[in-house]
TORRO-657094 format. One record per residue: residue number from 1; residue in three letters; x, y, z of N, C-alpha, C, O in turn. Coordinates in nm, 4 decimals. Example, Ala and Ser with C-alpha at 12.3 -4.5 7.8 and 13.67 -1.06 7.14 Angstrom:
// residues 2
 mifi lumkol    neast   nnorth      nup   caeast  canorth     caup    ceast   cnorth      cup    oeast   onorth      oup
    1    ALA   1.3190  -0.5690   0.7800   1.2300  -0.4500   0.7800   1.3200  -0.3300   0.7800   1.4236  -0.3319   0.8465
    2    SER   1.2850  -0.2250   0.7080   1.3670  -0.1060   0.7140   1.2900   0.0030   0.7870   1.3409   0.1138   0.8039
// end
This chain:
// residues 64
 mifi lumkol    neast   nnorth      nup   caeast  canorth     caup    ceast   cnorth      cup    oeast   onorth      oup
    1    MET   0.0847  -0.1171   0.0000   0.0000   0.0000   0.0000   0.0894   0.1235   0.0000   0.1832   0.1325   0.0792
    2    ALA   0.0613   0.2158  -0.0860   0.1418   0.3368  -0.0983   0.0802   0.4490  -0.0153  -0.0418   0.4608  -0.0041
    3    THR   0.1663   0.5295   0.0413   0.1225   0.6457   0.1173   0.1541   0.7703   0.0373   0.2679   0.7909  -0.0049
    4    VAL   0.0544   0.8525   0.0168   0.0724   0.9760  -0.0591   0.0805   1.0913   0.0393  -0.0094   1.1104   0.1212
    5    VAL   0.1876   1.1674   0.0313   0.2075   1.2820   0.1190   0.1952   1.4080   0.0347   0.2667   1.4254  -0.0640
    6    THR   0.1039   1.4950   0.0746   0.0893   1.6229   0.0049   0.1192   1.7346   0.1021   0.0851   1.7270   0.2202
    7    LYS   0.1820   1.8365   0.0524   0.2120   1.9518   0.1359   0.0913   2.0437   0.1373   0.0412   2.0843   0.0324
    8    GLY   0.0451   2.0761   0.2575  -0.0692   2.1650   0.2711  -0.0239   2.3093   0.2791   0.0926   2.3387   0.3058
    9    ASN  -0.1151   2.3952   0.2561  -0.0880   2.5376   0.2650  -0.0828   2.5768   0.4120  -0.1739   2.5432   0.4877
   10    SER   0.0217   2.6471   0.4537   0.0366   2.6817   0.5951  -0.0693   2.7812   0.6411  -0.1080   2.7800   0.7579
   11    THR  -0.1168   2.8674   0.5514  -0.2220   2.9605   0.5928  -0.3537   2.8876   0.6141  -0.4324   2.9264   0.7005
   12    GLU  -0.3789   2.7823   0.5363  -0.5004   2.7028   0.5588  -0.4923   2.6306   0.6927  -0.5916   2.6213   0.7650
   13    SER  -0.3752   2.5801   0.7252  -0.3570   2.5116   0.8531  -0.3727   2.6088   0.9691  -0.4340   2.5752   1.0705
   14    ALA  -0.3184   2.7279   0.9551  -0.3302   2.8285   1.0604  -0.4754   2.8728   1.0768  -0.5222   2.8921   1.1890
   15    ALA  -0.5460   2.8889   0.9662  -0.6867   2.9286   0.9731  -0.7698   2.8191   1.0385  -0.8578   2.8476   1.1198
   16    LEU  -0.7424   2.6950   1.0036  -0.8142   2.5831   1.0641  -0.7869   2.5763   1.2138  -0.8784   2.5534   1.2928
   17    ALA  -0.6623   2.5961   1.2527  -0.6269   2.5951   1.3949  -0.6976   2.7079   1.4689  -0.7418   2.6890   1.5822
   18    LEU  -0.7088   2.8242   1.4069  -0.7780   2.9374   1.4682  -0.9267   2.9080   1.4858  -0.9841   2.9383   1.5904
   19    VAL  -0.9887   2.8495   1.3848  -1.1307   2.8163   1.3931  -1.1555   2.7106   1.5001  -1.2501   2.7222   1.5781
   20    VAL  -1.0722   2.6089   1.5042  -1.0875   2.5034   1.6053  -1.0707   2.5610   1.7447  -1.1464   2.5258   1.8351
   21    THR  -0.9735   2.6483   1.7640  -0.9525   2.7125   1.8941  -1.0728   2.7974   1.9340  -1.1151   2.7948   2.0495
   22    ALA  -1.1278   2.8724   1.8391  -1.2444   2.9562   1.8686  -1.3656   2.8713   1.9052  -1.4399   2.9067   1.9967
   23    VAL  -1.3865   2.7613   1.8361  -1.5004   2.6738   1.8660  -1.4844   2.6103   2.0042  -1.5813   2.6007   2.0795
   24    ILE  -1.3640   2.5672   2.0373  -1.3406   2.5082   2.1694  -1.3610   2.6113   2.2787  -1.4216   2.5807   2.3814
   25    LEU  -1.3120   2.7323   2.2590  -1.3305   2.8391   2.3572  -1.4785   2.8709   2.3752  -1.5249   2.8869   2.4881
   26    LEU  -1.5526   2.8801   2.2660  -1.6961   2.9051   2.2744  -1.7674   2.7919   2.3474  -1.8592   2.8170   2.4254
   27    ALA  -1.7263   2.6678   2.3231  -1.7880   2.5540   2.3912  -1.7630   2.5611   2.5418  -1.8532   2.5326   2.6207
   28    PHE  -1.6420   2.5987   2.5823  -1.6131   2.6118   2.7252  -1.6937   2.7248   2.7888  -1.7396   2.7111   2.9021
   29    ILE  -1.7113   2.8347   2.7186  -1.7908   2.9454   2.7713  -1.9361   2.9033   2.7885  -1.9978   2.9327   2.8909
   30    VAL  -1.9906   2.8351   2.6893  -2.1292   2.7874   2.6995  -2.1428   2.6864   2.8126  -2.2397   2.6914   2.8883
   31    LEU  -2.0465   2.5945   2.8253  -2.0507   2.4979   2.9342  -2.0463   2.5671   3.0694  -2.1177   2.5268   3.1612
   32    TYR  -1.9640   2.6703   3.0835  -1.9592   2.7449   3.2094  -2.0919   2.8122   3.2376  -2.1446   2.8017   3.3484
   33    LEU  -2.1470   2.8817   3.1381  -2.2723   2.9539   3.1599  -2.3865   2.8599   3.1953  -2.4670   2.8909   3.2832
   34    VAL  -2.3945   2.7465   3.1288  -2.5037   2.6532   3.1558  -2.4778   2.5741   3.2834  -2.5691   2.5538   3.3634
   35    GLY  -2.3556   2.5298   3.3029  -2.3291   2.4383   3.4124  -2.2923   2.4993   3.5450  -2.3265   2.4438   3.6494
   36    PHE  -2.2232   2.6126   3.5447  -2.1654   2.6593   3.6698  -2.1943   2.8041   3.7043  -2.1553   2.8487   3.8122
   37    ASP  -2.2597   2.8785   3.6193  -2.2762   3.0221   3.6379  -2.3624   3.0554   3.7588  -2.3245   3.1408   3.8390
   38    GLN  -2.4761   2.9908   3.7739  -2.5702   3.0147   3.8839  -2.6131   3.1613   3.8945  -2.6452   3.2079   4.0038
   39    GLY  -2.6140   3.2334   3.7844  -2.6614   3.3711   3.7831  -2.5556   3.4763   3.8061  -2.5891   3.5947   3.8096
   40    ALA  -2.4287   3.4396   3.8221  -2.3243   3.5380   3.8486  -2.3010   3.6287   3.7285  -2.2801   3.7489   3.7453
   41    ILE  -2.3045   3.5732   3.6082  -2.2846   3.6536   3.4876  -2.4172   3.6822   3.4188  -2.4401   3.7938   3.3722
   42    SER  -2.5037   3.5831   3.4122  -2.6302   3.5977   3.3397  -2.7365   3.6598   3.4298  -2.8292   3.5915   3.4732
   43    ARG  -2.7231   3.7875   3.4573  -2.8157   3.8580   3.5459  -2.9308   3.9205   3.4676  -2.9559   4.0406   3.4777
   44    SER  -2.9996   3.8388   3.3904  -3.1091   3.8935   3.3105  -3.2448   3.8494   3.3615  -3.3403   3.8426   3.2842
   45    GLY  -3.2550   3.8199   3.4874  -3.3841   3.7858   3.5450  -3.4063   3.6363   3.5565  -3.3172   3.5559   3.5293
   46    MET  -3.5258   3.6015   3.5969  -3.5597   3.4619   3.6215  -3.5675   3.3795   3.4940  -3.5462   3.2584   3.4983
   47    TYR  -3.5977   3.4423   3.3801  -3.6074   3.3678   3.2546  -3.4742   3.3002   3.2222  -3.4704   3.1811   3.1916
   48    MET  -3.3666   3.3754   3.2289  -3.2350   3.3191   3.1976  -3.1941   3.2173   3.3038  -3.1336   3.1150   3.2718
   49    HIS  -3.2268   3.2449   3.4295  -3.1934   3.1515   3.5368  -3.2628   3.0173   3.5152  -3.2008   2.9119   3.5293
   50    GLU  -3.3905   3.0215   3.4814  -3.4648   2.8976   3.4587  -3.4155   2.8247   3.3343  -3.4101   2.7017   3.3332
   51    LEU  -3.3794   2.8985   3.2296  -3.3263   2.8365   3.1087  -3.1956   2.7632   3.1393  -3.1760   2.6502   3.0946
   52    MET  -3.1066   2.8268   3.2148  -2.9806   2.7640   3.2509  -3.0035   2.6464   3.3456  -2.9329   2.5458   3.3382
   53    HIS  -3.1016   2.6587   3.4339  -3.1342   2.5507   3.5268  -3.1801   2.4271   3.4507  -3.1393   2.3154   3.4825
   54    ASP  -3.2642   2.4470   3.3511  -3.3091   2.3348   3.2686  -3.1937   2.2752   3.1892  -3.1887   2.1540   3.1682
   55    GLY  -3.1011   2.3595   3.1451  -2.9835   2.3103   3.0746  -2.8963   2.2235   3.1635  -2.8402   2.1240   3.1176
   56    ARG  -2.8845   2.2607   3.2911  -2.8067   2.1785   3.3844  -2.8717   2.0422   3.4021  -2.8026   1.9404   3.4056
   57    HIS  -3.0040   2.0395   3.4133  -3.0726   1.9108   3.4239  -3.0536   1.8282   3.2977  -3.0333   1.7071   3.3057
   58    LEU  -3.0599   1.8920   3.1814  -3.0438   1.8220   3.0548  -2.9055   1.7589   3.0419  -2.8922   1.6485   2.9891
   59    LEU  -2.8018   1.8293   3.0903  -2.6651   1.7779   3.0820  -2.6287   1.6831   3.1974  -2.5224   1.6211   3.1955
   60    GLY  -2.7161   1.6722   3.2966  -2.6885   1.5845   3.4091  -2.5948   1.6448   3.5111  -2.5352   1.5717   3.5902
   61    LEU  -2.5799   1.7765   3.5115  -2.4931   1.8428   3.6091  -2.5712   1.8662   3.7389  -2.6915   1.8918   3.7346
   62    PRO  -2.5050   1.8580   3.8519  -2.5750   1.8843   3.9787  -2.6054   2.0333   3.9911  -2.5216   2.1179   3.9599
   63    CYS  -2.7255   2.0635   4.0368  -2.7592   2.2050   4.0516  -2.8314   2.2345   4.1819  -2.8399   2.3506   4.2219
   64    HIS  -2.8834   2.1330   4.2493  -2.9436   2.1559   4.3811  -2.9545   2.0265   4.4557  -3.0027   2.0244   4.5690
// end
């Protein structure tokens, strides 16, 4: 079996790395807001609190 090696464009690799990093960072921020925030950042009233509370139940995180 032959292995074909192609040289990729370094700017494409850098752009892909940037996008992957941004997606991972966004995922961690969303996980924090849903799982651990408890209203410290999301001070928009009971609607946001209840939405995050339901998200914690959906993910199986302890909340009370």
